[in-house]
C-alpha positions as YAML, in Angstrom:
chain: A
units: angstrom
residues:
- id: 1
  name: UNK
  ca: [-7.00, -5.44, -1.41]
- id: 2
  name: UNK
  ca: [-4.63, -8.11, -0.35]
- id: 3
  name: UNK
  ca: [-2.25, -9.27, -3.15]
- id: 4
  name: UNK
  ca: [-1.13, -12.25, -1.39]
- id: 5
  name: UNK
  ca: [-4.68, -13.90, -2.20]
- id: 6
  name: UNK
  ca: [-4.74, -16.71, -5.09]
- id: 7
  name: UNK
  ca: [-5.74, -14.70, -8.10]
- id: 8
  name: UNK
  ca: [-9.11, -16.30, -8.33]
- id: 9
  name: UNK
  ca: [-10.10, -15.19, -5.11]
- id: 10
  name: UNK
  ca: [-8.22, -11.85, -5.38]
- id: 11
  name: UNK
  ca: [-10.19, -11.17, -8.72]
- id: 12
  name: UNK
  ca: [-13.30, -12.19, -7.14]
- id: 13
  name: UNK
  ca: [-12.96, -10.01, -3.82]
- id: 14
  name: UNK
  ca: [-11.95, -7.23, -6.28]
- id: 15
  name: UNK
  ca: [-15.28, -7.52, -8.19]
- id: 16
  name: UNK
  ca: [-17.57, -8.51, -5.59]
- id: 17
  name: UNK
  ca: [-16.59, -5.67, -3.20]
- id: 18
  name: UNK
  ca: [-16.32, -2.60, -5.69]
- id: 19
  name: UNK
  ca: [-19.08, -0.09, -4.92]
- id: 20
  name: UNK
  ca: [-19.89, -2.06, -1.48]
- id: 21
  name: UNK
  ca: [-17.99, -0.82, 1.21]
- id: 22
  name: UNK
  ca: [-19.54, 1.97, 3.16]
- id: 23
  name: UNK
  ca: [-18.15, 4.33, 5.68]
- id: 24
  name: UNK
  ca: [-19.21, 2.04, 8.35]
- id: 25
  name: UNK
  ca: [-17.29, -0.72, 7.44]
- id: 26
  name: UNK
  ca: [-13.94, -1.14, 9.41]
- id: 27
  name: UNK
  ca: [-12.30, -4.23, 7.91]
- id: 28
  name: UNK
  ca: [-12.88, -7.40, 6.27]
- id: 29
  name: UNK
  ca: [-11.22, -10.85, 6.74]
- id: 30
  name: UNK
  ca: [-11.48, -14.15, 5.19]
- id: 31
  name: UNK
  ca: [-10.52, -17.64, 5.71]
- id: 32
  name: UNK
  ca: [-10.56, -20.15, 3.30]
- id: 33
  name: UNK
  ca: [-10.07, -24.26, 2.21]
- id: 34
  name: UNK
  ca: [-11.72, -26.17, -0.41]
- id: 35
  name: UNK
  ca: [-14.48, -26.52, 2.20]
- id: 36
  name: UNK
  ca: [-15.15, -23.57, 3.46]
- id: 37
  name: UNK
  ca: [-15.06, -19.79, 3.28]
- id: 38
  name: UNK
  ca: [-15.76, -17.86, 6.43]
- id: 39
  name: UNK
  ca: [-16.39, -13.87, 4.74]
- id: 40
  name: UNK
  ca: [-16.09, -11.69, 8.28]
- id: 41
  name: UNK
  ca: [-16.90, -8.13, 8.20]
- id: 42
  name: UNK
  ca: [-16.36, -5.57, 10.91]
- id: 43
  name: UNK
  ca: [-18.91, -2.75, 11.22]
- id: 44
  name: UNK
  ca: [-19.11, 0.48, 13.32]
- id: 45
  name: UNK
  ca: [-22.25, 0.68, 15.65]
- id: 46
  name: UNK
  ca: [-23.91, 2.97, 13.12]
- id: 47
  name: UNK
  ca: [-24.12, 0.76, 10.45]
- id: 48
  name: UNK
  ca: [-27.37, 0.07, 9.02]
- id: 49
  name: UNK
  ca: [-28.99, -3.17, 8.07]
- id: 50
  name: UNK
  ca: [-28.62, -2.01, 4.45]
- id: 51
  name: UNK
  ca: [-24.89, -1.76, 5.08]
- id: 52
  name: UNK
  ca: [-24.84, -5.38, 6.42]
- id: 53
  name: UNK
  ca: [-27.18, -6.54, 3.27]
- id: 54
  name: UNK
  ca: [-24.57, -4.95, 0.73]
- id: 55
  name: UNK
  ca: [-21.75, -6.91, 1.96]
- id: 56
  name: UNK
  ca: [-23.53, -10.37, 2.46]
- id: 57
  name: UNK
  ca: [-24.72, -9.65, -1.29]
- id: 58
  name: UNK
  ca: [-20.91, -9.38, -1.96]
- id: 59
  name: UNK
  ca: [-19.88, -12.50, -0.24]
- id: 60
  name: UNK
  ca: [-22.64, -14.28, -2.29]
- id: 61
  name: UNK
  ca: [-21.26, -12.72, -5.73]
- id: 62
  name: UNK
  ca: [-17.85, -14.39, -4.58]
- id: 63
  name: UNK
  ca: [-19.74, -17.80, -4.02]
- id: 64
  name: UNK
  ca: [-20.96, -17.56, -7.06]
- id: 65
  name: UNK
  ca: [-17.85, -17.07, -8.71]
- id: 66
  name: UNK
  ca: [-16.08, -19.76, -6.67]
- id: 67
  name: UNK
  ca: [-18.74, -22.20, -6.19]
- id: 68
  name: UNK
  ca: [-16.28, -24.81, -7.84]
- id: 69
  name: UNK
  ca: [-13.29, -24.11, -5.75]
- id: 70
  name: UNK
  ca: [-14.97, -23.85, -2.16]
- id: 71
  name: UNK
  ca: [-18.27, -26.00, -0.76]
- id: 72
  name: UNK
  ca: [-19.38, -23.41, 1.62]
- id: 73
  name: UNK
  ca: [-19.66, -19.99, 2.48]
- id: 74
  name: UNK
  ca: [-20.22, -18.27, 5.79]
- id: 75
  name: UNK
  ca: [-20.71, -14.47, 6.35]
- id: 76
  name: UNK
  ca: [-20.37, -13.01, 9.88]
- id: 77
  name: UNK
  ca: [-21.11, -9.40, 10.29]
- id: 78
  name: UNK
  ca: [-19.75, -8.06, 13.72]
- id: 79
  name: UNK
  ca: [-20.46, -4.76, 15.49]
- id: 80
  name: UNK
  ca: [-17.73, -3.55, 17.22]
- id: 81
  name: UNK
  ca: [-17.45, -0.51, 19.52]
- id: 82
  name: UNK
  ca: [-14.61, 1.62, 19.30]
- id: 83
  name: UNK
  ca: [-11.48, 0.80, 20.91]
- id: 84
  name: UNK
  ca: [-12.40, -2.82, 20.36]
- id: 85
  name: UNK
  ca: [-9.92, -4.82, 18.32]
- id: 86
  name: UNK
  ca: [-10.65, -6.71, 14.92]
- id: 87
  name: UNK
  ca: [-9.72, -10.02, 14.94]
- id: 88
  name: UNK
  ca: [-8.34, -11.00, 11.54]
- id: 89
  name: UNK
  ca: [-8.87, -14.49, 10.18]
- id: 90
  name: UNK
  ca: [-6.30, -15.81, 7.36]
- id: 91
  name: UNK
  ca: [-6.36, -12.58, 5.03]
- id: 92
  name: UNK
  ca: [-7.56, -9.21, 5.10]
- id: 93
  name: UNK
  ca: [-9.43, -8.06, 1.85]
- id: 94
  name: UNK
  ca: [-10.19, -4.58, 3.53]
- id: 95
  name: UNK
  ca: [-8.93, -2.47, 6.18]
- id: 96
  name: UNK
  ca: [-9.90, 0.78, 6.62]
- id: 97
  name: UNK
  ca: [-7.13, 3.54, 6.60]
- id: 98
  name: UNK
  ca: [-7.33, 5.57, 9.84]
- id: 99
  name: UNK
  ca: [-5.94, 8.78, 8.49]
...
């Protein structure tokens, strides 16, 4: 997790993402303001619908935590091929270690 996030978002992300990051998740990045949080997850091509649903559920948990702070939430599951770059939004919540 990235520690530069406001405490309320950091706490919610840690709770929501525990046990939801499968081996096919490459990165999770967010942008947010009081009107909208965009929750973008990059997946390997082998990711299943279940992998994607786990992260959709995690965003739903964050929305439940943050609804008084942020009006709307958008989930963007993106499948990328080997060699494609992940585009960060405002902050990274997770980036898979390449080692």
